[in-house]
SEMARGU-248451 format. One record per atom (N, C-alpha, C, CB): x negated, y, z negated. Coordinates in steps of 0.05 Angstrom, whole numbers, padded with zeros to 5 digits, always signed. Last residue first. Glycine has a CB too. Layout:
<atoms>
XYZ/...
</atoms>
This chain:
<atoms>
+00744+03404-00177/+00728+03401-00202/+00745+03408-00226/+00703+03417-00200/+00789+03368-00134/+00779+03394-00146/+00764+03388-00172/+00803+03414-00151/+00812+03325-00114/+00782+03325-00112/+00771+03351-00125/+00773+03324-00083/+00866+03331-00116/+00854+03311-00134/+00824+03311-00134/+00864+03284-00128/+00895+03394-00115/+00876+03377-00101/+00863+03357-00120/+00854+03394-00087/+00957+03422-00110/+00938+03408-00128/+00921+03390-00112/+00953+03392-00150/+00994+03443-00076/+00981+03461-00094/+00962+03448-00114/+01002+03477-00110/+01019+03406-00043/+01008+03430-00031/+00991+03446-00050/+01031+03447-00021/+01034+03364-00077/+01020+03358-00052/+01008+03382-00039/+01039+03344-00034/+01063+03389-00117/+01036+03379-00124/+01020+03374-00098/+01038+03353-00140/+01112+03398-00092/+01094+03421-00097/+01065+03412-00103/+01105+03437-00120/+01132+03345-00092/+01126+03359-00067/+01107+03382-00072/+01152+03369-00055/+01139+03333-00146/+01123+03315-00129/+01114+03329-00103/+01139+03289-00122/+01174+03373-00161/+01147+03373-00172/+01129+03355-00155/+01148+03363-00201/+01220+03358-00130/+01208+03384-00127/+01179+03384-00137/+01224+03406-00143/+01232+03307-00151/+01225+03310-00123/+01210+03337-00119/+01250+03308-00105/+01245+03320-00204/+01222+03303-00198/+01213+03305-00170/+01230+03273-00205/+01289+03353-00194/+01266+03364-00206/+01241+03346-00202/+01271+03368-00236/+01328+03318-00170/+01316+03340-00155/+01290+03349-00167/+01336+03362-00153/+01335+03250-00169/+01330+03272-00188/+01315+03295-00173/+01314+03263-00213/+01334+03213-00131/+01361+03222-00140/+01359+03245-00159/+01375+03199-00154/+01295+03198-00075/+01296+03211-00101/+01325+03219-00107/+01278+03236-00101/+01262+03145-00039/+01285+03163-00044/+01284+03174-00072/+01311+03147-00040/+01214+03119-00043/+01239+03103-00039/+01264+03120-00046/+01238+03078-00057/+01171+03151-00040/+01183+03147-00067/+01208+03131-00066/+01188+03174-00079/+01163+03153+00013/+01143+03139-00003/+01153+03134-00031/+01117+03154-00003/+01206+03184+00029/+01206+03156+00036/+01186+03140+00019/+01199+03152+00065/+01190+03234+00009/+01215+03222+00000/+01216+03192+00006/+01239+03236+00015/+01144+03242+00038/+01142+03240+00008/+01167+03226-00002/+01139+03268-00005/+01166+03246+00088/+01147+03224+00083/+01145+03220+00053/+01120+03230+00095/+01195+03293+00082/+01210+03268+00087/+01192+03244+00082/+01220+03268+00116/+01154+03329+00075/+01172+03325+00053/+01188+03299+00057/+01192+03348+00051/+01132+03328+00127/+01116+03318+00104/+01134+03312+00080/+01094+03338+00096/+01173+03351+00155/+01165+03324+00162/+01149+03312+00139/+01148+03324+00187/+01174+03402+00132/+01197+03385+00128/+01190+03356+00134/+01220+03394+00146/+01125+03422+00151/+01129+03418+00123/+01152+03399+00117/+01134+03445+00109/+01137+03423+00206/+01115+03407+00196/+01117+03402+00167/+01089+03421+00202/+01179+03460+00206/+01185+03432+00214/+01162+03414+00205/+01189+03430+00244/+01152+03506+00190/+01173+03495+00173/+01179+03466+00180/+01198+03512+00176/+01115+03512+00233/+01106+03510+00206/+01127+03496+00188/+01099+03537+00194/+01151+03515+00278/+01130+03495+00277/+01120+03491+00248/+01107+03504+00294/+01191+03550+00291/+01196+03533+00268/+01173+03512+00264/+01222+03518+00270/+01165+03615+00307/+01175+03589+00314/+01178+03572+00288/+01157+03574+00334/+01161+03682+00326/+01165+03663+00304/+01177+03637+00315/+01183+03675+00282/+01147+03727+00355/+01137+03701+00364/+01140+03680+00342/+01108+03703+00371/+01161+03780+00352/+01149+03767+00328/+01138+03740+00334/+01169+03766+00306/+01186+03795+00398/+01159+03804+00394/+01145+03791+00371/+01158+03834+00391/+01238+03777+00394/+01220+03762+00411/+01191+03770+00406/+01226+03768+00441/+01287+03781+00363/+01261+03788+00352/+01239+03773+00368/+01259+03781+00322/+01340+03769+00376/+01324+03786+00394/+01297+03794+00384/+01340+03811+00401/+01367+03742+00336/+01356+03727+00359/+01336+03743+00375/+01379+03717+00376/+01384+03783+00304/+01364+03765+00293/+01351+03748+00316/+01376+03747+00272/+01423+03807+00336/+01400+03822+00327/+01377+03805+00318/+01407+03841+00305/+01461+03764+00343/+01447+03776+00365/+01421+03791+00357/+01465+03796+00379/+01493+03728+00318/+01465+03731+00308/+01448+03747+00327/+01453+03703+00302/+01539+03727+00347/+01541+03734+00318/+01513+03740+00306/+01554+03711+00302/+01519+03710+00396/+01531+03737+00394/+01532+03746+00365/+01559+03738+00407/+01504+03658+00384/+01483+03678+00391/+01494+03706+00389/+01472+03672+00419/+01556+03636+00377/+01538+03638+00355/+01515+03658+00360/+01526+03611+00348/+01576+03641+00429/+01590+03654+00407/+01572+03657+00383/+01615+03638+00400/+01540+03609+00458/+01541+03637+00464/+01555+03652+00441/+01556+03642+00490/+01552+03559+00435/+01525+03570+00432/+01525+03600+00437/+01505+03557+00451/+01605+03552+00452/+01599+03553+00424/+01571+03566+00419/+01598+03524+00413/+01604+03554+00510/+01620+03573+00494/+01612+03575+00465/+01649+03566+00496/+01570+03542+00558/+01561+03540+00530/+01578+03558+00512/+01531+03546+00528/+01598+03550+00605/+01584+03525+00601/+01577+03520+00572/+01558+03525+00618/+01620+03601+00602/+01638+03579+00609/+01625+03551+00604/+01646+03580+00639/+01572+03631+00586/+01595+03628+00568/+01614+03605+00576/+01611+03654+00568/+01531+03642+00621/+01531+03616+00607/+01556+03611+00590/+01507+03614+00589/+01537+03693+00640/+01538+03671+00659/+01542+03644+00645/+01513+03670+00676/+01532+03722+00592/+01556+03725+00609/+01559+03701+00628/+01555+03751+00625/+01482+03706+00575/+01505+03701+00558/+01531+03703+00575/+01507+03720+00535/+01449+03727+00616/+01451+03698+00611/+01476+03691+00595/+01426+03688+00596/+01456+03782+00609/+01464+03769+00634/+01468+03739+00630/+01444+03775+00657/+01434+03788+00558/+01462+03795+00563/+01472+03782+00588/+01465+03825+00564/+01381+03773+00570/+01397+03758+00550/+01426+03763+00554/+01388+03765+00521/+01366+03812+00606/+01367+03784+00615/+01383+03767+00596/+01339+03773+00617/+01367+03859+00575/+01385+03856+00598/+01388+03827+00607/+01374+03873+00621/+01329+03844+00531/+01357+03850+00527/+01374+03847+00552/+01360+03878+00516/+01274+03838+00539/+01291+03815+00541/+01321+03822+00542/+01286+03796+00518/+01251+03888+00530/+01247+03875+00556/+01267+03853+00560/+01218+03864+00558/+01267+03896+00477/+01274+03915+00498/+01272+03903+00526/+01257+03941+00496/+01243+03855+00450/+01272+03854+00452/+01281+03873+00474/+01285+03862+00426/+01183+03833+00485/+01197+03850+00465/+01227+03847+00470/+01189+03879+00466/+01162+03797+00520/+01144+03809+00501/+01158+03825+00479/+01125+03828+00516/+01192+03734+00537/+01192+03763+00537/+01174+03774+00515/+01220+03774+00534/+01197+03680+00533/+01171+03690+00541/+01169+03721+00542/+01164+03679+00569/+01249+03668+00524/+01232+03671+00500/+01203+03680+00507/+01231+03645+00485/+01272+03658+00572/+01276+03685+00561/+01257+03690+00537/+01305+03688+00552/+01265+03605+00584/+01246+03624+00595/+01248+03652+00583/+01249+03626+00625/+01310+03583+00560/+01284+03578+00548/+01263+03598+00558/+01275+03549+00555/+01349+03598+00597/+01349+03610+00570/+01322+03606+00557/+01372+03597+00553/+01336+03567+00641/+01335+03596+00644/+01334+03609+00616/+01360+03607+00659/+01347+03517+00620/+01319+03524+00627/+01316+03554+00630/+01311+03509+00653/+01403+03521+00615/+01386+03516+00591/+01357+03524+00596/+01387+03487+00582/+01417+03526+00668/+01423+03548+00649/+01406+03546+00624/+01453+03549+00642/+01403+03476+00686/+01389+03500+00697/+01393+03524+00679/+01399+03506+00725/+01439+03445+00656/+01410+03441+00653/+01395+03465+00663/+01401+03416+00668/+01489+03463+00675/+01481+03467+00647/+01452+03464+00642/+01496+03446+00629/+01487+03447+00729/+01489+03476+00722/+01480+03481+00693/+01517+03486+00726/+01484+03392+00721/+01463+03406+00736/+01463+03435+00730/+01467+03402+00766/+01530+03381+00695/+01505+03378+00680/+01482+03391+00694/+01499+03348+00675/+01565+03391+00739/+01567+03406+00714/+01541+03405+00698/+01590+03396+00697/+01551+03354+00779/+01547+03382+00784/+01548+03399+00758/+01569+03393+00803/+01524+03293+00774/+01540+03311+00758/+01534+03341+00764/+01535+03306+00729/+01492+03260+00806/+01519+03251+00800/+01536+03271+00785/+01518+03226+00783/+01443+03284+00813/+01456+03273+00837/+01485+03265+00831/+01441+03248+00847/+01425+03296+00763/+01432+03318+00781/+01449+03308+00805/+01407+03332+00790/+01412+03244+00746/+01434+03259+00733/+01444+03281+00751/+01425+03270+00706/+01368+03232+00778/+01392+03216+00779/+01416+03230+00768/+01387+03189+00764/+01332+03271+00761/+01342+03272+00789/+01367+03255+00792/+01319+03262+00808/+01323+03252+00709/+01336+03278+00713/+01347+03281+00742/+01317+03301+00707/+01295+03206+00722/+01321+03204+00709/+01337+03230+00712/+01318+03197+00679/+01248+03228+00742/+01265+03211+00759/+01293+03209+00748/+01252+03183+00762/+01230+03253+00697/+01237+03269+00720/+01254+03253+00740/+01211+03278+00735/+01220+03210+00664/+01241+03228+00657/+01249+03246+00680/+01233+03245+00633/+01176+03188+00691/+01201+03172+00688/+01225+03190+00681/+01197+03151+00666/+01139+03229+00686/+01148+03221+00712/+01174+03206+00711/+01127+03205+00727/+01160+03271+00630/+01143+03250+00642/+01154+03244+00670/+01143+03225+00625/+01167+03341+00621/+01179+03315+00627/+01157+03296+00638/+01201+03318+00647/+01153+03393+00612/+01141+03373+00595/+01151+03345+00601/+01146+03380+00566/+01183+03427+00644/+01154+03426+00649/+01140+03404+00633/+01141+03452+00642/+01233+03424+00622/+01228+03411+00647/+01198+03408+00652/+01241+03427+00670/+01240+03408+00554/+01233+03428+00574/+01224+03414+00600/+01210+03446+00563/+01292+03359+00541/+01264+03368+00540/+01259+03390+00560/+01245+03344+00545/+01345+03345+00556/+01340+03364+00535/+01311+03375+00533/+01347+03352+00509/+01346+03309+00600/+01361+03334+00601/+01352+03355+00580/+01390+03328+00597/+01313+03269+00583/+01308+03280+00610/+01323+03307+00613/+01317+03261+00632/+01336+03254+00536/+01311+03271+00535/+01304+03282+00562/+01288+03254+00524/+01384+03227+00555/+01384+03249+00536/+01359+03267+00538/+01386+03238+00508/+01391+03184+00587/+01384+03209+00601/+01381+03232+00581/+01405+03216+00621/+01410+03132+00580/+01383+03139+00571/+01373+03165+00584/+01363+03116+00578/+01457+03138+00632/+01446+03121+00611/+01417+03129+00605/+01448+03091+00619/+01472+03166+00676/+01471+03180+00651/+01460+03164+00628/+01499+03189+00644/+01472+03128+00716/+01453+03150+00718/+01450+03164+00692/+01462+03169+00740/+01514+03095+00699/+01487+03084+00701/+01466+03106+00702/+01484+03066+00726/+01557+03130+00703/+01550+03120+00677/+01521+03109+00677/+01569+03098+00668/+01557+03137+00759/+01552+03160+00741/+01543+03150+00714/+01577+03177+00739/+01570+03086+00777/+01544+03098+00784/+01537+03121+00766/+01544+03106+00814/+01621+03083+00756/+01601+03064+00747/+01573+03074+00753/+01605+03036+00760/+01649+03123+00783/+01645+03125+00754/+01623+03107+00744/+01671+03120+00740/+01614+03136+00846/+01634+03122+00830/+01629+03127+00801/+01634+03092+00837/+01607+03183+00896/+01596+03174+00870/+01618+03161+00854/+01582+03197+00855/+01634+03204+00940/+01618+03179+00943/+01605+03169+00918/+01597+03185+00963/+01631+03271+00921/+01642+03251+00939/+01623+03227+00942/+01649+03263+00966/+01614+03281+00850/+01611+03287+00879/+01624+03264+00896/+01582+03290+00887/+01663+03283+00797/+01640+03271+00810/+01638+03279+00839/+01640+03240+00807/+01700+03296+00757/+01688+03317+00773/+01662+03307+00787/+01683+03342+00756/+01681+03247+00706/+01700+03261+00723/+01685+03283+00738/+01723+03272+00706/+01673+03193+00661/+01662+03208+00684/+01684+03221+00701/+01646+03188+00702/+01676+03187+00599/+01697+03191+00619/+01686+03207+00643/+01722+03204+00606/+01628+03178+00572/+01652+03164+00564/+01674+03165+00585/+01663+03176+00538/+01593+03212+00599/+01587+03183+00599/+01612+03167+00591/+01565+03176+00578/+01615+03261+00589/+01616+03251+00616/+01610+03221+00617/+01595+03266+00633/+01604+03264+00534/+01632+03264+00544/+01634+03254+00572/+01644+03293+00542/+01548+03266+00534/+01562+03243+00522/+01591+03241+00531/+01562+03246+00491/+01540+03315+00561/+01530+03290+00572/+01544+03266+00561/+01499+03288+00566/+01563+03350+00524/+01575+03348+00551/+01565+03322+00565/+01567+03372+00568/+01528+03342+00482/+01557+03336+00478/+01570+03332+00505/+01571+03358+00462/+01481+03363+00504/+01483+03334+00498/+01512+03325+00494/+01466+03327+00473/+01495+03417+00507/+01488+03402+00531/+01491+03372+00527/+01460+03409+00541/+01500+03429+00453/+01524+03431+00470/+01519+03416+00497/+01531+03460+00475/+01448+03420+00436/+01469+03405+00424/+01494+03405+00442/+01477+03416+00397/+01419+03459+00465/+01415+03430+00470/+01437+03413+00459/+01388+03422+00458/+01438+03506+00443/+01443+03501+00471/+01440+03471+00476/+01424+03517+00489/+01420+03500+00390/+01448+03505+00396/+01455+03498+00424/+01455+03535+00390/+01365+03496+00396/+01380+03472+00389/+01410+03476+00394/+01375+03465+00359/+01349+03548+00405/+01348+03529+00428/+01364+03504+00422/+01320+03522+00435/+01355+03565+00352/+01370+03578+00373/+01372+03559+00397/+01357+03605+00381/+01318+03533+00326/+01346+03529+00320/+01364+03542+00341/+01352+03540+00292/+01271+03553+00350/+01277+03525+00351/+01307+03520+00347/+01260+03509+00331/+01271+03607+00335/+01277+03600+00363/+01282+03570+00367/+01254+03608+00381/+01304+03631+00278/+01283+03615+00289/+01290+03604+00316/+01277+03592+00269/+01322+03695+00272/+01334+03669+00278/+01313+03652+00292/+01359+03672+00296/+01296+03736+00222/+01291+03725+00248/+01306+03698+00251/+01261+03721+00253/+01300+03796+00190/+01311+03769+00190/+01309+03758+00219/+01341+03768+00180/+01252+03837+00161/+01265+03829+00186/+01275+03801+00183/+01246+03832+00211/+01259+03867+00097/+01249+03846+00114/+01265+03843+00139/+01249+03819+00099/+01280+03902+00061/+01260+03913+00079/+01251+03892+00100/+01236+03922+00063/+01314+03874+00028/+01326+03891+00049/+01306+03902+00069/+01340+03915+00036/+01317+03825-00004/+01293+03834+00011/+01302+03852+00034/+01276+03809+00022/+01366+03817-00028/+01342+03815-00045/+01317+03826-00031/+01338+03786-00052/+01404+03827+00013/+01407+03839-00013/+01381+03839-00029/+01429+03824-00029/+01386+03798+00056/+01390+03827+00059/+01393+03841+00032/+01415+03832+00076/+01387+03747+00034/+01362+03759+00042/+01365+03789+00044/+01351+03747+00068/+01443+03739+00029/+01425+03738+00005/+01399+03752+00011/+01421+03709-00003/+01461+03741+00082/+01470+03761+00063/+01452+03762+00038/+01498+03756+00055/+01435+03694+00103/+01430+03721+00114/+01437+03743+00094/+01445+03725+00140/+01447+03643+00089/+01426+03657+00074/+01423+03686+00082/+01400+03643+00078/+01485+03619+00120/+01488+03617+00091/+01469+03635+00076/+01484+03589+00083/+01482+03617+00175/+01496+03640+00163/+01497+03640+00133/+01523+03640+00174/+01455+03581+00206/+01478+03571+00190/+01494+03594+00179/+01468+03553+00168/+01411+03584+00239/+01435+03602+00244/+01459+03592+00229/+01441+03603+00274/+01350+03585+00200/+01367+03575+00221/+01392+03593+00223/+01375+03545+00216/+01299+03637+00191/+01319+03617+00182/+01334+03606+00205/+01338+03630+00162/+01248+03678+00165/+01257+03662+00187/+01277+03641+00176/+01234+03649+00202/+01233+03742+00147/+01245+03717+00137/+01257+03703+00161/+01267+03723+00115/+01183+03790+00136/+01198+03774+00155/+01208+03749+00141/+01180+03767+00179/+01158+03816+00095/+01165+03833+00118/+01182+03817+00138/+01140+03843+00131/+01153+03821+00026/+01161+03804+00048/+01170+03821+00071/+01183+03784+00039/+01146+03854-00017/+01124+03853+00003/+01131+03836+00027/+01099+03843-00010/+01187+03847-00051/+01186+03872-00037/+01164+03873-00016/+01182+03895-00057/+01176+03797-00075/+01198+03800-00056/+01197+03825-00039/+01225+03798-00070/+01133+03811-00109/+01130+03792-00087/+01151+03796-00066/+01130+03763-00097/+01157+03847-00144/+01133+03855-00129/+01128+03837-00106/+01109+03854-00148/+01200+03820-00167/+01206+03840-00146/+01181+03849-00131/+01219+03865-00159/+01191+03749-00176/+01189+03777-00184/+01193+03796-00160/+01162+03781-00196/+01199+03695-00174/+01175+03706-00161/+01170+03735-00168/+01178+03703-00130/+01247+03684-00196/+01224+03677-00212/+01198+03688-00199/+01222+03646-00214/+01282+03698-00156/+01279+03717-00178/+01255+03710-00195/+01304+03718-00195/+01282+03652-00124/+01269+03676-00114/+01264+03696-00136/+01287+03689-00092/+01313+03617-00157/+01285+03611-00150/+01270+03637-00141/+01283+03590-00128/+01362+03643-00158/+01348+03637-00183/+01319+03631-00178/+01362+03613-00197/+01376+03644-00104/+01369+03669-00118/+01354+03664-00144/+01394+03686-00123/+01390+03591-00097/+01367+03602-00083/+01357+03627-00096/+01374+03608-00053/+01435+03586-00130/+01412+03568-00134/+01387+03580-00121/+01418+03540-00123/+01469+03626-00110/+01461+03627-00138/+01436+03610-00142/+01483+03617-00156/+01480+03609-00058/+01465+03634-00062/+01454+03635-00091/+01482+03659-00057/+01471+03539-00047/+01486+03561-00057/+01468+03586-00061/+01501+03554-00083/+01446+03493-00032/+01447+03514-00012/+01462+03539-00022/+01459+03504+00014/+01403+03468-00086/+01427+03468-00069/+01426+03492-00050/+01453+03468-00086/+01355+03472-00113/+01369+03447-00114/+01394+03445-00097/+01376+03441-00142/+01299+03499-00077/+01323+03504-00092/+01340+03479-00091/+01339+03529-00081/+01228+03507-00079/+01251+03491-00071/+01275+03498-00089/+01245+03461-00072/+01166+03536-00054/+01189+03534-00073/+01211+03517-00061/+01200+03562-00079/+01124+03534-00020/+01121+03551-00043/+01145+03550-00062/+01117+03580-00034/+01085+03498+00025/+01110+03498+00011/+01106+03515-00014/+01119+03469+00003/+01045+03533+00073/+01048+03519+00048/+01077+03520+00038/+01029+03530+00027/+01021+03564+00114/+01032+03537+00120/+01036+03520+00095/+01013+03522+00139/+01008+03616+00109/+00989+03596+00097/+00998+03568+00102/+00987+03601+00067/+01051+03639+00137/+01023+03646+00144/+01003+03625+00133/+01016+03673+00133/+01099+03622+00117/+01093+03617+00145/+01065+03623+00153/+01112+03633+00163/+01113+03589+00061/+01097+03612+00069/+01089+03606+00098/+01072+03617+00051/+01180+03566+00048/+01153+03562+00058/+01140+03589+00065/+01153+03544+00083/+01230+03530+00016/+01218+03557+00019/+01189+03554+00026/+01223+03574-00006/+01286+03491+00025/+01257+03491+00026/+01247+03519+00032/+01247+03471+00047/+01340+03466-00011/+01330+03487+00005/+01300+03489+00002/+01343+03514-00002/+01374+03404-00005/+01357+03421-00020/+01345+03442-00001/+01335+03406-00036/+01439+03372-00002/+01416+03385+00011/+01400+03402-00009/+01426+03403+00035/+01476+03323-00007/+01461+03338-00028/+01435+03350-00016/+01454+03319-00052/+01506+03291+00024/+01508+03319+00029/+01493+03336+00008/+01537+03327+00030/+01475+03230+00050/+01491+03245+00030/+01490+03275+00037/+01479+03240+00001/+01442+03207+00086/+01470+03199+00087/+01487+03213+00067/+01472+03170+00083/+01386+03208+00044/+01396+03204+00071/+01425+03195+00069/+01379+03183+00086/+01379+03258-00004/+01383+03229+00001/+01396+03226+00028/+01400+03216-00021/+01367+03311+00005/+01353+03297-00016/+01355+03266-00013/+01363+03305-00044/+01359+03339+00068/+01376+03323+00051/+01359+03309+00030/+01393+03303+00067/+01333+03406+00075/+01332+03377+00081/+01350+03363+00061/+01302+03366+00079/+01326+03472+00103/+01338+03453+00084/+01333+03424+00093/+01368+03459+00080/+01292+03536+00101/+01305+03514+00115/+01316+03495+00094/+01284+03499+00134/+01258+03595+00110/+01279+03582+00094/+01292+03560+00111/+01300+03603+00084/+01195+03627+00105/+01213+03609+00120/+01233+03596+00102/+01196+03588+00135/+01166+03692+00103/+01180+03670+00089/+01197+03654+00108/+01197+03681+00065/+01111+03729+00103/+01129+03717+00121/+01141+03691+00109/+01116+03711+00149/+01082+03746+00058/+01093+03766+00076/+01114+03754+00095/+01071+03778+00093/+01049+03736-00003/+01070+03726+00015/+01081+03749+00032/+01093+03714-00002/+01009+03745-00040/+01004+03753-00012/+01026+03745+00007/+00979+03741-00003/+01026+03723-00087/+01026+03752-00085/+01021+03761-00057/+01004+03763-00103/+01019+03668-00084/+01046+03679-00080/+01046+03709-00075/+01064+03672-00104/
</atoms>
C-alpha cells in the first residue's frame, strides 16, 4: 500500500437487480484490489481511505473514476495533490449510450427515412445492429461491417452520429491536452445537436477529460470488476458486505501456495 501512486475508483452491485452498490478501490500500477467500501456515500469511502493513513494518501498522484460526480469532491479534499482523470472508457460510454438510445428510438418509430426506404426496411436494417454501431469501426467483423452499411443506407441521423462517435474516439490519440483542446472544442460544438447529454457531461468534467497525456484507461479496473463478479457468482451471491470484501481481498493478497 505504501507504494500506491495511481488509484482507481469504481463500483459494482453487491446483488444483481438491487441498488446496494459497493465501491472498488484498485492500484492501477500493480493491478490489485486494495480496498472496498460498503456504499457510495462519501462517509463510507472516506472511512476506508482514512485507514490507509495520510502518508499513503499524500503520495497518490492520479485518481481515475467514472463521471458520476459522486467522488470528485471527496478526492479533492483528501488527496488535493492528485490529478483526477475521467476514465476514457466511461467518457466513450456516454457517447455510445446516447447513440444506442437513438438507435432504439428509430427501431420503435422509424422516421426521417431516405426516399424509397420503408419503415419495415428500416426496422430490418436496425435489427441486431447495436455492436455494428458501437464498436470501433476498425474492430468490426465482416458481418458487422455489412450491418453498419445497412444502417447507413436507411438512417441519415445514425450515419451522422456514428461518424461523430468515431471522430471523438480518434481524439484520444492526442499526445497532450494542449494538442487535443481545439479539436475537442470543435467536436463538442458540432456534436451538441446529436449528443446533447454527452456533451453536457463532458463540459462539466472538461478538465478531467483532457488528461490525454496520462493514457489512463479502465482496463485494470474493468479486469478487477470482472473477477469480482466471478467471485460473486461462485458464492451464489453475497448479502453480507464484509464477507464479500474479505473473500475478494483474499484472492489478491493471499497465495495458497506460499510457504
